[in-house]
C-alpha positions in Angstrom: -114.6 -167.3 -20.5 -112.2 -164.4 -21.3 -111.5 -163.2 -24.7 -109.0 -160.6 -26.0 -110.0 -159.4 -29.5 -107.4 -157.4 -31.5 -107.9 -155.1 -34.4 -106.1 -152.5 -36.4 -103.3 -154.4 -38.1 -102.5 -154.0 -41.7 -99.9 -153.0 -44.3 -98.2 -149.6 -44.4 -95.2 -148.0 -46.0 -92.2 -147.0 -43.9 -92.9 -143.8 -42.0 -96.6 -144.5 -41.8 -98.8 -145.1 -38.7 -101.2 -147.7 -37.4 -103.2 -148.0 -34.2 -103.9 -151.4 -32.7 -106.6 -152.0 -30.2 -107.4 -155.0 -27.9 -110.6 -155.3 -26.0 -111.0 -157.8 -23.2 -114.4 -159.3 -22.6 -116.0 -162.0 -20.5 -116.0 -162.7 -16.8 -113.6 -160.0 -15.6 -113.3 -158.8 -12.1 -110.3 -156.6 -12.6 -107.5 -156.1 -15.2 -104.0 -155.5 -13.9 -101.2 -155.1 -16.4 -101.8 -155.0 -20.1 -99.3 -155.1 -22.9 -98.3 -155.6 -26.5 -95.8 -158.2 -27.7 -94.7 -159.0 -31.2 -93.1 -162.0 -33.0 -91.4 -161.8 -36.4 -90.8 -164.9 -38.5 -88.0 -167.0 -37.0 -87.9 -164.7 -33.9 -89.0 -165.0 -30.3 -92.0 -163.1 -29.0 -90.7 -159.9 -27.5 -92.3 -157.2 -25.3 -93.1 -154.0 -27.1 -94.9 -152.0 -24.4 -96.7 -152.6 -21.2 -99.0 -150.5 -19.1 -100.2 -151.0 -15.5 -103.7 -150.4 -14.3 -102.6 -147.0 -13.0 -101.0 -146.0 -16.3 -97.3 -146.6 -15.8 -95.7 -147.6 -19.1 -92.7 -149.4 -20.3 -91.3 -149.6 -23.8 -88.8 -151.7 -25.7 -85.9 -149.5 -26.7 -86.5 -150.2 -30.3 -90.0 -148.5 -30.2 -89.5 -145.9 -27.6 -90.4 -142.4 -28.9 -92.3 -143.9 -31.8 -95.0 -146.0 -30.1 -97.5 -145.1 -27.4 -99.5 -147.5 -25.3 -102.6 -146.4 -23.6 -105.7 -148.0 -22.0 -109.3 -147.2 -21.4 -110.3 -149.0 -18.2 -114.0 -148.3 -18.7 -113.8 -150.4 -22.0 -111.2 -152.9 -20.9 -109.3 -151.9 -23.9 -105.6 -151.3 -24.5 -104.2 -149.4 -27.5 -100.9 -149.2 -29.3 -100.3 -146.1 -31.4 -97.5 -146.8 -33.8 -95.8 -143.9 -35.6 -92.8 -143.7 -37.9 -93.1 -147.3 -38.6 -90.0 -149.2 -39.9 -89.7 -152.4 -41.8 -88.2 -153.9 -38.7 -91.5 -153.4 -37.0 -93.1 -156.1 -39.2 -94.4 -158.8 -37.0 -97.5 -160.4 -35.6 -98.6 -158.3 -32.6 -100.2 -159.9 -29.6 -102.0 -158.2 -26.8 -101.8 -159.6 -23.3 -103.8 -159.0 -20.1 -103.2 -160.1 -16.6 -106.6 -160.2 -15.0 -108.8 -161.6 -12.3 -111.9 -163.5 -13.2 -113.1 -163.6 -9.6 -112.8 -161.7 -6.3 -109.8 -163.8 -5.2 -106.2 -163.6 -6.4 -106.5 -167.3 -7.1 -108.4 -166.4 -10.2 -105.5 -164.4 -11.7 -104.3 -165.5 -15.1 -102.7 -164.1 -18.2 -104.6 -164.0 -21.5 -103.5 -163.5 -25.0 -105.1 -162.0 -28.1 -105.2 -163.9 -31.4 -102.5 -161.8 -32.9 -102.7 -159.2 -35.7 -100.3 -158.8 -38.6 -98.4 -155.6 -39.1 -96.4 -155.3 -42.3 -94.2 -152.3 -43.0 -92.7 -152.0 -46.5 -89.7 -149.9 -47.4 
């Protein structure tokens, strides 16, 4: 019914940049919060950045001043611009969207993208 498709992952050297995108499609009435999370091998999945429907953002301390989250509400898409990448940023990145699939709040759910690998070499 709802699908979040991620793109933009890849391999870069330390100091490089990547931009991730995540487009939500399907039966969507409205999208509330969107965000990016990452999980490194042997680690838990942690929040990287979130953005509300009105544009308020939050960042993990480890990425603040290097990453920028944004969204295009007309395209149901969230982006993550990653600059000054470090080897510690290596992880699978997942996008998340809290959305309604109907006119009632009862239709609210969280959805996850398939994950995209980001690898940063030193």
